[in-house]
TORKOLKOL-320414 format. One record per atom (N, C-alpha, C): y, x, z. Coordinates in pm, whole numbers, plus 50000, padded with zeros to 5 digits. Example, Ala and Ser with C-alpha at 12.3 -4.5 7.8 and 13.67 -1.06 7.14 Angstrom:
<sites>
494315131950780/495505123050780/496705132050780/497755128550708/498945136750714/500035129050787/
</sites>
This chain:
<sites>
651913306988576/653333308488596/653923296088663/653333284588646/653873272488706/653783272788858/652863280288910/652713281289055/653683291389114/654313299289028/655213309789073/656333304189158/656973293589111/658093287689186/657613282089318/656463275589319/655913270089443/655653281089544/655123292289497/654863303489587/656163309289642/657193310089557/658473315189603/659083306089708/659013293089684/659553283589780/658783283989911/657473285389904/656663286190025/657003298890103/657163309990032/657513322590099/658883321490165/659823315290095/661163313490152/661103304590276/660293294090272/660163285190388/659593292590508/658623301190485/658023308890594/659073318390653/659853324890568/660873334090617/661933326790698/662343315190652/663333307390725/662763302990859/661503298790861/660863294590985/660763306191083/660633318291032/660553330091118/661933335691154/662983328891109/664333333291139/664873343791045/664183346490936/664633356290840/665313349290723/666233356290664/666933351090547/665993351590426/665913340790348/665043341190229/665583351190126/664693356690044/665133366389944/666033359889840/666933367689785/667823362689681/667093362089547/667693354989453/667123354589318/667103368589258/668103376789293/668123390689244/666853398089285/666503396789412/665313403589464/664043397789403/663983384689393/662783378189339/662553381989193/663613381589112/663443384988970/663203399988951/663813408189035/663533422689028/662053425289051/661493418589151/660073420089180/659203415189067/659623404489003/658853399088890/658853409088773/660013415088746/660113424888637/659233437088666/659353442588785/658573454588820/657083451188827/656753439088868/655343434988869/654753434588728/655553430388632/655093429688493/655153443388425/656203450988455/656433463988392/656643474588502/655583480088557/655703489388671/656523501888642/656663505888517/657423517888483/658933515388478/659343502888479/660773499588473/661403501388610/662683505088610/663463506188733/664553495588728/664573486888828/665533475888832/666493478188949/667793477288919/668793478289024/669743466289013/670233461989126/671233451189130/672583458089120/673263456189007/674563462588986/675703454489047/675493441389057/676433432089120/675623419589151/676073411489244/675313399189270/675123391189141/673863388389110/673553380788989/673403389188863/673503402288874/673373411288759/672343421988788/671333422988703/670313433288716/670433443188601/670263455788632/670203466188530/668753470888524/668163470188406/666753473688390/666663486288305/666213497188367/666003509688296/664573509988247/664423510988114/663113510888051/662863524487987/661783531088024/661513544487970/661523544687816/662333553587761/662383555287616/663133544387543/663783535187617/664533524387554/665893523087621/666763515387558/668103513087612/668023504987742/668983507387829/669093499487952/669453485187914/668813475787980/669023461487953/669643455088077/670603446188056/671223438688165/670653424488166/670323419588285/669793405988300/670753398188389/671193386688340/671993377488421/671043368288495/671133368188625/670193360788710/670493345888713/671753342188714/672153328188735/671503318288637/671493320988505/670873311288415/669373309288444/668703319788482/667273318788514/667093310888643/667923313588742/667853306288869/668103291388846/669033287988760/669323273888731/668103267088669/667413273888579/666183268388522/665133266388630/665043275788722/664033274888828/664313263188922/665563259788939/665903248489025/665533235088960/665353235088830/664953222688759/663493219188780/662663229388800/661243226788819/660403238388771/659113238088804/658233249388772/658073251988623/658053241688543/657893243788398/659093251088340/660293246488375/661503253188326/661623267288381/661233268988506/661293282188570/660343291888499/659123287588479/658143295988411/658613299988273/659193290488201/659693293288066/660813303788071/661783301988161/662913311088169/662463325188208/661553326188303/661073339288346/660273345988234/659423338488166/658643344088055/659563349087943/660603341487911/661543345687807/662253358587847/662643359687975/663273371888022/662333383788008/661083381788049/660103392688041/659823396687897/659783387087807/659573390187665/660733398487608/661953395187649/663113402587600/663143416987652/662473419387765/662473432687825/661353441687776/660383436087707/659263444587664/659623453587548/658683461787508/658913471087397/659323463487272/660283469387196/660723462687071/659663463086964/
</sites>
């Protein structure tokens, strides 16, 4: 998980170098959720707000900004914040 932030930054740098806009935190975290839980459906309801539909469970809302702030601190904080989010989204 510590390499996750480095990979995201490298991907963003490549996109910027190619003239493309880097992905938003909404898109990056949505991909992380679906990568961990393929059956979940994630939609961006507003900038910085994700709605996660989990089969057989209540819909969960994820605020992106606090996680993004942790990720800006460094890979250890980023990994921790993303792991905590994923744990909160799993089966009860």
